[in-house]
C-alpha positions in Angstrom: 120.6 108.9 236.9 123.8 109.5 234.8 125.7 112.7 235.1 128.9 114.2 233.4 131.5 116.2 235.0 134.4 118.2 234.1 137.3 117.5 236.3 140.5 119.7 236.5 144.1 119.2 238.1 144.5 115.5 236.9 147.8 114.9 235.5 148.4 111.2 235.6 146.5 108.2 236.0 147.4 108.1 239.6 145.1 111.1 239.9 142.2 109.5 237.6 142.5 106.6 240.1 142.2 108.7 243.1 139.4 110.7 241.8 137.6 107.6 241.1 138.3 106.0 244.6 137.2 109.4 246.3 133.7 109.5 244.6 133.1 105.8 245.0 133.2 106.3 248.6 129.8 108.2 248.5 126.6 106.2 249.6 124.5 105.7 246.3 127.1 105.8 243.5 126.6 103.0 241.0 129.5 103.1 238.6 132.3 106.0 238.0 134.3 106.2 235.0 137.1 108.9 235.1 138.7 109.8 231.6 142.2 111.3 231.9 142.4 112.2 228.2 139.1 114.3 228.1 139.5 115.6 231.8 136.0 114.2 232.6 134.1 112.0 234.6 130.9 110.2 234.2 129.0 109.0 237.1 125.9 106.9 237.5 124.0 107.3 240.8 120.9 107.1 243.0 119.6 110.8 243.0 117.9 109.9 245.9 121.1 108.9 247.9 123.3 111.4 246.5 123.3 114.8 244.8 125.6 116.4 242.2 127.1 118.9 244.9 128.0 115.8 247.1 130.3 114.3 244.1 131.7 117.7 243.4 132.7 118.0 247.2 134.3 114.7 247.2 136.2 115.5 244.2 137.4 118.9 245.7 138.3 117.3 249.2 140.5 114.5 246.9 142.5 117.7 245.8 141.0 118.3 242.2 138.4 120.5 240.7 134.7 119.4 239.4 131.7 120.9 237.8 129.0 119.6 236.0 129.7 119.2 232.1 128.4 121.9 230.4 127.1 124.0 232.9 128.9 127.0 232.0 128.4 126.9 228.1 125.6 129.4 227.8 127.7 132.1 230.3 130.8 132.1 228.1 131.8 131.2 224.5 133.1 127.8 223.5 136.7 127.2 224.5 139.1 125.1 222.7 140.7 123.6 225.8 143.3 121.3 224.2 144.3 124.2 222.1 144.7 126.6 225.1 146.4 124.0 226.9 148.9 123.3 224.1 149.8 126.8 223.8 150.3 127.4 227.6 152.4 124.2 227.6 154.5 125.7 224.5 155.1 129.3 226.5 156.4 127.4 229.3 158.7 125.5 227.3 160.2 128.1 225.3 160.7 130.1 228.6 162.3 127.1 230.3 164.7 126.7 227.5 166.0 130.3 227.6 166.9 129.8 230.9 168.1 125.9 230.7 170.5 126.5 227.9 172.8 129.1 229.7 172.2 127.2 233.0 173.6 123.9 231.3 176.2 125.9 229.6 177.9 127.3 232.9 177.4 124.1 234.8 178.7 121.6 232.1 180.4 123.5 229.6 183.7 123.6 231.0 183.5 119.8 231.2 183.3 119.9 227.4 186.1 122.6 227.2 183.6 125.3 226.2 185.1 128.8 227.4 183.5 130.4 230.5 184.0 134.0 231.6 186.9 134.4 234.2 184.7 135.5 237.2 183.2 132.1 236.8 186.5 130.1 236.8 188.8 129.1 239.6 188.4 128.2 243.3 188.2 131.6 244.4 185.1 132.3 242.3 183.4 128.9 243.2 180.5 130.9 245.3 179.8 133.2 242.2 179.6 129.9 240.0 176.9 128.3 242.3 174.9 131.5 242.7 174.8 132.3 238.9 173.2 128.6 238.4 170.8 129.5 241.4 169.8 132.6 239.6 169.1 130.8 236.4 167.4 128.0 238.1 164.7 130.0 240.1 162.9 131.3 236.8 162.6 127.8 235.7 161.1 126.6 239.0 158.7 129.5 238.7 157.7 128.8 235.3 156.9 125.1 236.4 155.4 125.9 239.9 152.4 123.9 238.7 154.2 120.6 239.5 155.2 121.6 243.2 151.6 123.2 243.8 149.8 120.1 242.3 152.4 117.4 243.5 152.8 118.6 247.1 149.0 119.3 247.3 148.5 115.5 246.2 150.8 114.5 248.8 148.9 116.6 251.4 145.9 114.5 250.2 147.8 111.3 250.6 147.3 110.8 247.0 150.8 111.3 245.5 150.9 111.4 241.6 153.3 111.8 238.9 153.6 115.5 239.7 154.6 114.5 243.3 157.5 112.4 242.1 158.6 115.2 239.9 158.2 117.8 242.6 159.9 115.4 245.0 163.0 114.8 242.8 163.5 118.1 241.5 162.8 119.7 244.8 165.6 117.5 246.5 168.2 118.4 243.8 167.5 122.0 244.7 167.5 121.9 248.4 170.6 119.8 248.4 172.3 122.4 245.7 171.4 125.1 248.4 172.8 123.0 251.3 176.3 123.0 249.0 175.9 126.9 248.8 175.8 127.3 252.2 178.6 124.5 252.8 180.7 126.6 250.1 180.1 129.7 252.1 180.9 128.3 255.4 184.3 126.6 254.2 185.4 129.9 252.3 184.6 131.9 255.4 187.0 129.8 257.4 189.7 129.5 254.6 189.1 126.0 253.3 189.0 126.7 249.6 189.2 122.8 248.7 186.4 121.9 250.6 184.4 124.7 249.3 185.4 123.4 245.7 184.6 120.0 246.6 180.8 121.2 247.4 181.0 123.3 244.0 181.2 120.1 242.2 177.9 118.8 244.4 175.6 121.2 242.5 172.2 119.7 241.0 170.5 122.8 239.9 171.1 122.1 236.3 169.5 118.6 237.0 166.5 120.0 238.5 166.1 122.6 235.6 166.6 119.8 233.0 164.1 117.6 234.7 161.2 120.0 235.0 162.1 121.2 231.4 162.1 117.6 229.7 159.2 116.7 231.5 157.5 119.8 230.2 158.8 118.8 226.7 157.2 115.4 227.1 153.8 116.9 228.5 153.8 119.5 225.4 154.3 116.5 223.2 151.7 114.4 225.1 149.1 117.3 224.9 149.6 117.6 221.0 149.1 113.9 220.6 146.3 114.0 222.8 144.7 116.6 220.8 145.1 114.6 217.8 143.5 111.3 219.5 140.1 113.5 219.7 140.1 114.8 216.0 137.4 112.4 215.2 135.0 114.3 217.5 136.3 117.8 216.4 135.6 116.9 212.6 132.0 115.8 213.8 131.5 119.0 215.7 132.8 121.0 212.6 130.0 119.6 210.4 127.5 121.5 212.3 126.0 124.4 210.7 126.2 127.7 212.6 123.4 129.6 211.6 119.7 128.6 210.0 116.9 130.4 207.8 113.8 129.8 209.3 110.1 131.4 208.1 108.4 133.0 211.4 105.5 135.1 210.8 105.9 134.9 207.2 109.1 136.3 207.5 112.4 134.6 206.6 115.0 135.3 209.2 118.8 133.8 209.7 119.2 133.0 213.5 122.2 130.5 215.2 121.2 127.2 215.1 120.9 126.7 218.5 117.7 128.7 218.3 116.0 126.6 215.7 113.0 124.9 217.5 111.0 121.9 217.0 108.1 122.7 214.5 109.8 125.6 212.9 109.9 125.8 209.1 113.6 125.8 208.0 114.7 127.2 204.5 117.7 125.4 202.9 119.0 126.6 199.5 121.4 124.7 197.0 125.2 124.3 198.6 123.9 124.6 202.2 124.3 122.4 205.0 121.2 121.2 206.6 121.0 123.0 210.2 118.8 120.3 211.9 117.1 116.9 211.4 113.6 117.5 209.8 111.0 116.3 207.1 110.8 118.2 203.6 107.4 119.8 203.4 107.9 121.7 199.9 110.5 121.3 197.1 113.0 118.4 196.4 116.6 117.9 196.3 119.8 115.6 196.3 121.6 115.3 199.5 125.0 114.5 200.2 125.0 112.5 203.4 128.5 111.2 203.1 129.5 113.0 206.2 126.8 111.1 208.3 126.5 107.6 206.5 129.8 107.4 204.5 127.3 107.2 201.2 129.3 109.0 198.3 126.2 109.3 196.1 123.7 112.0 196.9 120.4 110.5 198.0 117.1 112.1 196.4 114.8 113.7 198.6 111.1 115.0 198.1 108.1 116.0 200.0 107.7 113.6 203.1 111.2 112.3 203.3 113.4 112.8 206.2 116.8 114.7 206.1 119.6 114.6 208.5 121.2 117.8 210.0 125.0 118.7 208.9 124.4 116.6 205.2 124.7 119.2 202.3 121.9 120.2 199.9 123.7 119.5 196.3 121.1 120.9 194.1 117.3 122.1 194.7 115.7 124.4 197.1 113.1 123.1 199.7 111.5 123.8 203.0 111.4 121.7 205.7 109.9 121.2 209.2 112.7 120.9 212.1 111.7 117.4 213.8 114.8 117.2 215.9 116.8 120.2 217.4 119.8 120.4 219.7 121.2 117.7 221.5 118.5 115.5 219.8 119.7 115.5 216.3 121.2 112.9 214.7 124.8 114.6 214.8 124.5 115.5 218.2 123.7 111.8 219.0 126.5 110.6 217.4 129.1 113.1 218.9 127.8 112.1 222.3 128.0 108.2 221.4 131.8 108.9 220.4 132.5 110.8 223.4 131.0 108.4 225.9 132.7 105.4 224.0 136.2 107.3 224.3 135.4 107.9 228.1 134.6 104.4 228.9 137.0 101.8 230.3 137.5 98.5 228.6 138.0 95.6 230.7 141.8 95.3 229.8 142.2 98.8 231.5 141.3 97.5 234.9 144.8 96.0 235.7 146.5 99.5 234.8 143.9 101.0 236.8 144.9 99.0 239.7 148.6 99.3 239.2 148.4 103.0 238.9 146.3 103.4 242.2 149.5 102.2 244.1 152.3 102.9 241.9 153.5 106.5 243.0 153.7 105.4 247.0 155.4 102.2 245.7 158.0 104.2 243.8 158.4 106.6 246.4 159.3 103.7 248.7 161.8 102.0 246.4 163.7 105.4 245.8 163.9 105.9 249.6 164.9 102.3 249.9 167.5 102.8 247.3 168.8 105.6 248.6 169.5 104.4 252.2 170.7 101.1 250.9 173.5 102.9 249.2 174.2 105.0 252.0 174.3 102.3 254.4 175.2 99.2 253.0 177.3 100.6 249.7 178.8 103.0 252.0 178.4 105.7 249.0 178.7 109.2 249.2 175.5 111.3 250.1 175.5 112.9 246.7 175.4 109.6 244.9 172.8 108.1 247.1 170.5 111.4 246.4 170.9 110.9 242.5 169.9 107.6 242.7 166.7 108.4 244.7 166.1 111.2 242.5 166.8 109.1 239.4 164.3 106.5 240.5 161.4 109.1 241.2 161.9 111.0 238.0 162.2 107.7 235.8 159.0 106.1 236.9 156.0 106.7 234.5 152.4 106.2 235.8 151.6 108.4 232.8 152.6 105.4 230.2 150.3 103.3 232.2 147.4 105.8 232.5 147.5 106.5 228.7 148.1 103.2 227.2 144.2 102.1 227.2 142.3 105.7 226.9 144.4 106.9 223.8 143.8 103.8 222.0 140.0 103.6 222.9 139.8 107.3 221.8 141.4 106.9 218.6 139.8 103.7 217.7 136.2 105.0 218.4 137.1 108.1 216.4 138.3 106.0 213.5 135.1 103.9 214.0 133.5 107.2 213.4 134.8 107.9 209.9 133.7 104.6 208.5 129.9 105.0 210.3 130.6 102.7 212.6 129.4 103.8 216.5 130.9 102.0 219.2 129.2 102.6 222.3 131.2 101.5 224.8 134.9 100.5 225.2 133.9 96.9 226.6 132.2 96.3 223.6 134.9 97.2 221.5 137.0 94.9 223.6 134.8 92.0 223.2 134.2 92.3 219.4 137.7 91.0 218.9 136.6 87.9 220.8 133.7 87.0 218.5 133.7 83.9 216.7 130.1 83.2 215.8 127.9 85.9 214.1 124.0 85.6 213.9 122.4 87.6 211.1 118.9 88.4 210.8 117.8 88.0 207.0 115.4 90.8 206.0 117.4 94.2 205.8 120.5 93.0 206.8 121.5 90.2 204.3 118.9 91.4 201.8 117.7 94.5 200.6 114.6 94.3 202.7 112.1 94.8 199.6 110.9 92.6 196.9 112.4 93.4 193.3 111.7 91.6 189.9 114.5 89.3 189.3 113.4 87.1 186.3 111.2 87.9 183.2 109.9 85.1 181.5 107.5 85.7 178.3 104.8 83.4 176.7 105.5 82.5 173.0 105.2 85.1 170.9 105.0 87.9 173.4 107.4 91.0 173.8 108.9 91.9 177.1 107.5 95.4 176.9 103.9 94.1 176.3 104.2 92.1 179.4 105.3 95.0 181.5 103.0 97.4 180.0 99.9 95.0 181.3 101.6 94.0 184.6 102.2 97.5 185.5 98.8 98.9 184.5 97.2 96.3 187.2 99.6 96.4 190.1 99.8 100.2 190.2 96.2 99.9 191.6 97.5 97.9 194.7 100.0 98.9 197.4 101.2 95.2 198.1 104.9 95.0 198.3 105.0 92.7 195.1 102.8 95.1 193.2 105.0 98.1 194.2 108.1 96.1 193.0 106.5 95.4 189.6 105.5 98.7 188.9 109.2 100.2 190.0 110.7 97.7 187.7 108.4 98.9 184.6 109.5 102.5 185.2 113.2 101.6 185.4 112.5 100.1 181.9 110.5 103.3 180.7 107.5 101.6 180.3 104.6 103.8 179.6 101.3 102.3 180.6 97.5 102.9 180.8 95.3 103.3 183.8 93.3 100.2 184.7 89.7 100.0 185.9 87.6 97.9 187.9 90.3 96.0 189.9 89.0 93.1 192.0 90.9 91.0 194.4 90.5 87.1 194.9 91.9 86.0 198.0 94.8 83.5 197.8 95.0 84.1 194.1 95.5 87.7 192.8 93.9 90.4 191.2 92.1 91.5 187.9 91.5 94.6 186.2 90.3 95.8 182.9 93.0 97.9 180.8 91.7 99.4 177.4 89.0 96.9 177.0 90.9 93.8 177.9 90.8 91.8 181.2 94.1 91.2 182.8 94.8 88.5 185.4 97.7 89.1 187.6 98.4 86.2 190.4 99.7 82.7 191.1 99.2 79.7 189.0 96.0 78.7 190.9 94.3 81.9 189.2 95.5 80.7 185.9 93.8 77.3 186.5 91.0 78.7 187.9 90.3 81.0 184.7 91.4 78.0 182.4 94.4 79.8 181.1 97.0 77.6 179.8 100.5 78.0 180.9 102.1 75.3 179.4 105.9 75.0 180.1 105.8 77.8 182.5 104.5 76.0 185.1 107.7 73.9 185.6 109.9 77.3 185.1 107.5 78.8 187.9 108.4 75.6 190.0 112.0 76.2 189.4 112.0 79.7 190.4 109.9 79.0 193.6 112.7 76.4 194.7 115.4 79.3 194.2 113.1 81.2 196.9 111.5 83.5 194.4 107.9 84.3 194.1 106.3 83.8 190.5 103.5 85.9 189.3 101.5 85.0 186.2 100.1 87.6 183.8 97.4 87.1 181.0 95.2 89.0 178.9 91.9 87.7 178.5 92.8 83.8 177.8 95.8 84.8 176.5 99.1 84.1 178.9 101.5 86.9 178.6 104.3 85.5 181.0 105.2 85.5 184.5 107.6 87.8 186.7 109.5 86.4 189.4 110.0 88.6 192.6 112.7 87.9 195.5 114.0 89.8 198.2 117.3 90.0 196.7 120.8 89.9 198.5 122.6 93.3 199.1 125.6 93.7 196.7 128.1 93.5 199.5 126.6 90.6 201.7 128.3 87.9 199.8 131.6 89.6 200.4 131.0 90.4 203.9 130.0 86.5 204.7 133.2 85.5 202.9 135.3 87.9 205.1 133.6 86.5 208.3 134.6 83.1 207.2 138.4 84.2 206.6 138.3 85.5 210.1 137.3 82.0 211.4 134.1 83.3 212.2 130.8 81.0 212.3 127.8 82.7 210.3 124.5 81.9 211.1 121.3 83.3 209.9 118.0 83.6 211.7 114.9 84.3 209.9 111.1 84.1 210.2 110.7 83.3 206.3 109.9 79.8 205.2 112.5 77.1 205.2 112.4 77.0 201.3 113.2 80.6 200.7 116.0 81.0 203.7 117.7 77.9 202.4 118.1 79.1 198.9 119.7 82.2 200.3 121.8 80.4 202.6 123.1 78.0 200.1 124.1 81.1 198.0 126.2 82.4 201.0 127.2 79.1 202.3 126.2 79.7 205.7 123.9 78.2 208.3 120.0 78.8 208.7 117.6 78.8 211.4 114.2 79.4 209.5 110.8 80.0 210.6 111.7 81.5 213.9 109.5 84.0 215.7 111.1 87.1 216.7 111.0 86.3 220.3 112.6 82.8 219.9 115.6 84.8 218.4 117.0 85.5 221.7 117.1 81.7 223.1 119.0 81.0 219.5 121.5 83.4 220.8 121.4 82.0 224.1 122.0 78.5 222.9 125.0 79.4 220.7 126.5 81.3 223.8 126.0 78.1 226.1 128.0 75.9 223.5 130.9 78.1 224.4 130.4 80.9 221.5 131.1 84.4 221.9 128.2 85.9 219.6 127.6 89.1 217.6 124.0 89.7 216.7 123.7 91.9 213.4 120.0 93.0 213.1 117.9 96.2 212.3 117.3 96.8 216.3 113.5 96.4 215.9 112.3 93.0 216.0 115.7 91.9 217.0 116.0 93.8 220.0 115.9 91.1 222.3 118.6 89.0 220.5 120.5 92.3 220.4 120.5 92.4 224.2 121.4 89.0 224.7 124.4 88.8 222.4 127.9 89.4 223.8 127.9 92.0 220.9 124.8 93.7 219.6 125.3 95.4 216.2 122.2 97.5 214.8 122.5 97.9 210.9 121.4 100.6 208.9 120.4 103.1 211.9 121.1 106.5 209.9 118.7 108.2 211.6 118.0 106.3 214.9 121.6 106.2 216.4 120.3 106.1 219.9 119.1 102.4 219.8 119.3 101.2 223.4 119.5 97.5 222.4 122.7 97.7 220.5 126.4 97.9 221.3 127.5 99.1 218.1 125.7 101.0 215.7 126.5 101.0 211.9 125.1 103.7 210.0 125.0 102.6 206.8 123.0 99.3 205.7 126.3 97.4 204.5 127.2 94.3 206.5 130.8 95.1 205.4 130.8 97.7 208.0 130.2 95.0 210.6 133.7 93.1 209.2 135.3 96.3 209.8 134.1 97.0 213.3 135.6 93.6 214.3 138.7 94.1 212.3 138.9 97.7 214.1 138.5 96.0 217.5 141.2 93.4 216.7 143.5 96.4 215.6 142.7 98.7 218.8 143.0 95.9 221.4 146.5 94.7 220.0 147.5 98.7 220.1 146.4 98.2 223.8 148.3 95.4 224.6 151.4 96.7 222.8 150.9 100.0 225.0 150.5 98.1 228.2 153.6 95.9 227.4 155.6 99.2 226.8 154.6 100.9 230.0 155.4 97.9 232.1 158.7 96.8 230.6 159.7 100.6 230.5 159.3 100.5 234.2 160.3 96.9 235.1 163.5 98.0 233.4 163.9 101.8 234.0 163.5 101.5 238.0 166.1 98.9 238.9 168.8 100.7 236.5 167.7 104.3 238.2 168.1 102.3 241.7 171.7 101.5 240.6 171.1 97.7 240.6 173.4 97.2 237.8 176.2 99.7 238.8 178.4 97.2 240.9 178.2 94.7 238.1 178.2 96.7 235.0 179.0 100.1 236.3 175.9 101.4 234.9 174.2 104.5 236.9 171.5 106.5 235.6 172.0 110.2 235.7 168.6 112.1 236.8 168.8 114.1 233.7 168.6 111.3 231.3 165.9 109.7 233.7 163.6 112.6 232.9 164.3 112.2 229.2 163.3 108.6 229.3 160.1 109.3 231.2 159.1 112.1 228.8 159.9 109.6 225.6 157.7 106.6 227.6 154.6 108.8 227.6 155.2 110.1 223.9 155.4 106.7 222.8 152.6 105.4 224.1 150.3 108.1 222.8 152.4 108.1 219.5 151.7 104.3 219.2 148.1 104.8 219.8 148.0 107.3 217.2 149.1 104.8 214.6 145.4 103.5 214.8 144.8 106.6 212.5 146.2 104.5 209.9 144.0 101.7 210.1 142.5 100.4 206.8 140.3 97.3 206.6 142.0 94.5 205.0 139.2 92.2 204.2 136.6 94.7 202.8 137.2 97.5 200.1 135.1 100.9 200.2 134.2 102.8 197.1 132.8 105.8 198.9 134.9 109.1 198.8 135.0 109.4 202.6 136.7 106.3 203.1 139.3 104.0 201.7 139.3 103.5 197.6 141.1 100.9 195.7 143.5 102.5 193.4 145.5 100.9 190.5 149.0 101.9 189.3 147.1 103.1 185.8 143.7 103.8 184.9 142.4 101.2 182.4 140.1 102.6 179.8 136.6 101.7 180.0 135.4 99.5 176.9 132.5 100.4 175.0 129.6 98.9 176.5 127.6 96.9 173.7 124.5 95.0 173.7 122.8 92.0 172.1 119.3 91.5 171.0 117.7 88.8 169.2 114.6 89.6 167.4 112.5 86.8 166.3 110.7 87.8 163.0 107.8 86.3 161.2 106.9 86.8 157.5 110.5 86.3 156.0 110.3 83.9 153.1 113.6 84.3 150.9 117.0 86.2 151.2 115.4 89.4 149.6 113.2 89.6 152.9 116.3 89.0 155.0 118.3 91.8 153.0 115.3 94.3 153.5 115.3 93.7 157.2 119.0 93.6 157.6 118.8 97.0 155.5 116.2 98.6 157.6 118.2 98.0 160.9 121.7 98.7 159.8 120.3 101.9 158.7 119.7 103.1 162.2 122.5 104.8 164.1 124.5 102.5 166.6 122.9 99.2 165.2 124.9 96.3 163.6 122.5 93.5 162.4 122.6 90.0 161.1 119.7 88.3 159.8 119.2 84.4 159.5 116.2 83.0 157.5 116.8 79.7 159.0 116.0 80.9 162.6 113.8 83.5 161.6 115.5 85.8 163.4 117.8 89.1 163.3 120.6 89.3 166.0 121.2 93.0 166.7 124.3 94.6 168.2 123.6 97.8 169.7 126.4 100.3 170.6 123.9 102.9 172.1 120.9 102.7 173.8 117.8 102.1 171.8 114.3 100.9 173.1 112.7 97.7 171.7 109.8 99.7 170.2 112.4 101.7 168.0 113.7 98.5 166.7 110.1 96.5 166.2 109.0 99.8 164.3 112.0 99.5 161.9 111.0 95.9 161.0 107.2 97.0 160.9 108.0 99.7 158.6 110.2 96.9 156.3 106.7 94.9 156.1 107.4 92.3 158.7 106.5 91.3 162.2 108.6 91.2 165.4 107.2 88.4 167.6 109.6 88.4 170.5 113.1 90.0 171.6 115.5 88.3 173.6 118.4 90.5 175.4 121.6 88.6 175.5 
């Protein structure tokens, strides 16, 4: 069983490491992931051996709070925890500065020549000087008491964390300063003013207050930055509509979207967001799905089509039946995936976790040793040794180690979501940057997944529209994918066709039907031969098209050949660019397909990739395994249905075009659009994220490796370098802020190898807009009946008299070359020539 918990009280990676360790000690725990950024914990466990109460109790025994995620969501309104924390931190910060500024002025101002009130000057007023500092320090201690409460509580539970370092460091400063006040009072009481003055210079109140305030500055910056890392999730949540109009008992009612039930009839008007996933049962519209899929062009939807919650109805009114509500909607699943990916840990984070677990105890040991070394070996004054110990405690930064990985993962997965790339785990995001072989399914991944008409070849004397008219009439009676493609092509060309009758199918050949009293044949070469229909040169043309992986269909009217249409499952517009991008990244590309070798090879040749054809779905997994055994890190990209075994076997499984099925268990990365370029972007994003993590980890280790020896006074005897505890606190704050700030640079990520044209993603810009050229089309009309120059003159005049037409007629070629500056149908041109007394037998489009 898998459960998510909210954890309170964690402030650094040492805290998260201790929480993880506490829960892992329970029997029946399979896996624990603690996320410091989200203050959450995901636990996989055997519910027969351990219960949620046991897990919560284990966390509480470790000194932290825990509850099942979302348990109190219905009892109280949704709270923006990050915003509340930031506001609280801001209040603490302002209040701390209100007392720190006068404290710093009083304690350090006279050293800079700043004037002080007379009652604070002179040896006789040294006790007043000290007590004033104490009174200004106490409010700062109270305002920032959380460091002491959490720090000493963690120390009591033998799990010291960053707060422990701060509490011990600043607490030691205050305690020593209180000792100095008592020493001053003692010596003044005994008339030793010089000794009292000496202890007056040994006060560290301003150091304690400065440490607490500067750490709060760092925490405030860190909180703000952490809030920005999860902006992607917030933006996704903001997409969800709050209200829905449903029809119940015949009455339309507005209700909160949480109350919509499966099967409800939902009304959606133009401009409204669709509240839940469903199916249109009445009306039609154009839906803007850019927020979910990244597609900028609205998608036409009609009765029977699926619509996705949080997309926008741009035009028509429609009613839909709710099919997925609550946490089952596409948007909810996307949010869950992004959150889960952000909460997961990449393998690269394990080193930082191991270090964080022992970091604080080691630092406390180093601070104590450094202090003793200076007292015993260095013969230094106690105040000097104390400042060394405090500086070591304060400068050490487990936060930077703890934040190095999760901040980059959170920003990286959020950035992926902006591009319609859903990464299920940090591990898959890390492995993706190591991929050096990509295996692609053909149908639906590289190609459109459905046949389209690619070539129209006319028999002599036949016009294109005549062929398409008869072809569409026959094929309209069939539901075969090739037939559907033919009809669709005819509709795109605005062909009006008659209704066919008496459809007959001949196995292995094609179909025949009657159209306007004529028998129309539609099929392969064998059908033409069986019915003694001469195909002439078109037989060779058909063979050439077949060698290109296309399917030629012949059409004849009675015993006269009309021509042929070639159909193929064509490449997606971006497939070539995506494959080229993979090649530029040094990644081998292999296509696996169940199609025949000739068709597959034609596509492979066009893309310049390897191909393995005639592979059964169950054999794809074996091919992926074979590549892995040869030493390759393999990414499998497929539709996630018949490719599921291969997706599971691959190092990284990428499901493409899963706009309404984002919870596919077989894939590690889900691409919302059917665009292979997104797979390239996913690998680029992986490279950028891992590079960012390595930069963060380097800084965290480098900072501590340099900072701790400097604070311990290692360089003091040689170079005279000694770090003041106040500067140590400032350096610690900067370190955490630097790591989070560096992770936020990922928000600037833009793919370098691919370009997007959608409005939600990056757009290619130019320095100036280039005016579009006027679109012109050339057509050549083959004309019979022209015998002299008078004939050509009449045809030329008939054509040039038409708006948007420039015609040049050739008597020798028996043709008219027509240049169109506006859209005109072939029928219009044919009619103009017919009215002039001549016959058009063919039209070619140049």
